[in-house]
C-alpha positions in Angstrom: -9.0 0.2 -4.0 -10.4 -1.1 -0.8 -9.9 0.9 2.5 -10.6 -0.4 5.9 -9.5 -1.3 9.5 -7.9 -4.6 10.4 -10.4 -5.0 13.3 -13.3 -5.0 10.9 -12.5 -7.4 8.0 -15.1 -10.2 8.3 -17.1 -8.9 5.4 -14.1 -8.9 3.0 -14.2 -12.7 2.7 -17.4 -12.2 0.6 -15.7 -10.1 -2.0 -11.9 -10.7 -1.9 -10.0 -13.5 -3.5 -8.3 -16.0 -1.3 -4.8 -14.6 -1.8 -5.9 -11.2 -0.5 -7.6 -12.8 2.5 -4.4 -14.8 3.1 -2.5 -11.5 3.3 -5.2 -9.8 5.5 -5.0 -12.8 7.9 -1.2 -12.5 8.0 -1.6 -8.8 9.0 -4.1 -9.7 11.7 -2.0 -12.6 13.1 1.4 -10.9 13.5 2.9 -8.5 16.0 4.5 -5.9 13.7 5.4 -3.5 16.5 8.2 -5.8 17.6 9.2 -7.3 14.3 12.5 -6.3 12.6 12.3 -4.3 9.4 12.8 -6.4 6.3 11.0 -8.8 3.9 9.0 -11.8 5.1 7.7 -14.5 2.8 4.1 -15.4 3.2 3.8 -17.6 0.0 7.3 -17.5 -1.5 7.7 -14.8 -4.1 4.0 -14.7 -4.9 3.0 -13.1 -1.6 5.4 -11.4 0.8 5.5 -8.6 3.3 7.8 -5.7 3.8 8.1 -4.2 7.2 9.2 -0.5 6.7 10.0 2.4 9.0 10.1 5.9 7.4 9.4 9.5 8.2 6.5 11.1 6.3 7.1 14.2 4.2 5.1 17.0 2.5 2.7 15.7 -0.1 4.4 17.8 -2.8 7.7 15.8 -2.1 6.1 12.3 -2.3 5.9 10.4 -5.5 2.6 9.0 -6.9 3.1 5.4 -8.1 1.5 2.4 -9.6 2.4 -1.3 -9.8 1.2 -3.5 -12.7 2.3 -7.0 -11.6 1.0 -7.0 -8.1 -1.8 -6.0 -5.7 -0.3 -4.1 -2.8 -1.8 -3.9 0.7 -0.5 -1.0 2.8 -1.1 -1.5 6.5 -0.4 1.1 9.2 1.2 -0.1 12.4 2.3 3.1 14.0 2.2 6.8 13.2 -0.2 8.7 11.0 0.1 9.1 7.2 -1.8 10.3 4.2 -1.9 8.2 1.1 -3.1 10.0 -2.0 -5.3 7.8 -4.2 -6.7 8.0 -7.8 -7.7 5.6 -10.5 -5.4 5.6 -13.4 -7.2 7.3 -16.2 -4.4 7.1 -18.7 -4.0 10.9 -18.8 -1.4 11.4 -16.1 2.1 12.4 -17.0 4.7 9.7 -16.2 7.9 10.9 -14.6 9.7 7.6 -14.4 8.9 4.2 -15.7 10.6 1.2 -14.0 8.0 -1.5 -14.7 10.4 -4.1 -16.0 13.0 -3.6 -13.3 11.0 -2.9 -10.2 7.3 -3.1 -11.2 6.8 0.6 -10.4 5.9 3.6 -12.5 5.9 7.1 -11.0 3.7 10.0 -12.1 4.4 13.7 -12.2 0.9 14.8 -11.6 -2.3 12.9 -10.8 -5.9 14.0 -11.7 -8.7 13.6 -9.2 -6.5 12.5 -6.3 -8.2 11.8 -2.9 -6.5 11.6 0.5 -6.8 8.5 2.6 -5.9 9.1 6.3 -4.0 6.1 7.6 -4.0 5.6 11.4 -2.7 2.5 13.2 -4.9 -0.4 12.1 -5.9 1.2 8.7 -5.2 -0.7 5.5 -5.6 0.1 1.8 -5.6 -2.5 -1.0 -4.3 -1.1 -4.2 -4.9 -2.9 -7.5 -2.8 -2.4 -10.7 -5.1 0.5 -11.9 -4.8 2.3 -8.6 -2.3 5.2 -8.3 -1.2 5.8 -4.8 1.1 8.4 -3.2 2.4 7.0 0.1 4.4 8.6 2.9 2.6 12.0 3.0 2.6 13.9 6.3 -0.8 14.2 8.1 -0.6 17.6 9.8 3.2 17.3 10.3 6.0 14.8 9.4 6.3 11.9 11.8 7.8 8.4 11.9 5.6 5.7 10.5 5.8 1.9 10.6 3.8 0.1 8.0 3.6 -3.2 6.3 3.5 -3.4 2.5 2.2 -6.8 1.3 2.8 -7.6 -2.4 0.5 -10.2 -4.1 1.3 -11.5 -7.6 -1.6 -10.4 -9.8 -1.5 -13.8 -11.5 -3.0 -15.3 -8.3 -6.0 -13.0 -8.4 
């Protein structure tokens, strides 16, 4: 997992593969405040962005998830959110497995979970071994706009 702010990404070019930098530059170069919700192609099915509006909820109501076929960048445009994060240690109890259908697996409980506080401009890059629990309220539930960029792991 990589955590940062979109206004401070110059050093990422030294460590991130080109497809991740392509996605980061897409996030830097677009006005997501005025963009309609929906899916936007960046590089066909291999890299695409989802513009999503949703209200956060209590952490106990949010699902922890992992994706095995993609790297996912979550970028905060508006509102505040907590995303729980943990490395997948193989010991967590799976509550629902939809890897073939939707490339997502949900966990019942997660060991050693850490909270990332997402404010406008924050982003987190989650790799296939990174469990994340998005849409958690920070202090109290609020509306959040964020961009989820999916990058086919085969490009990395």
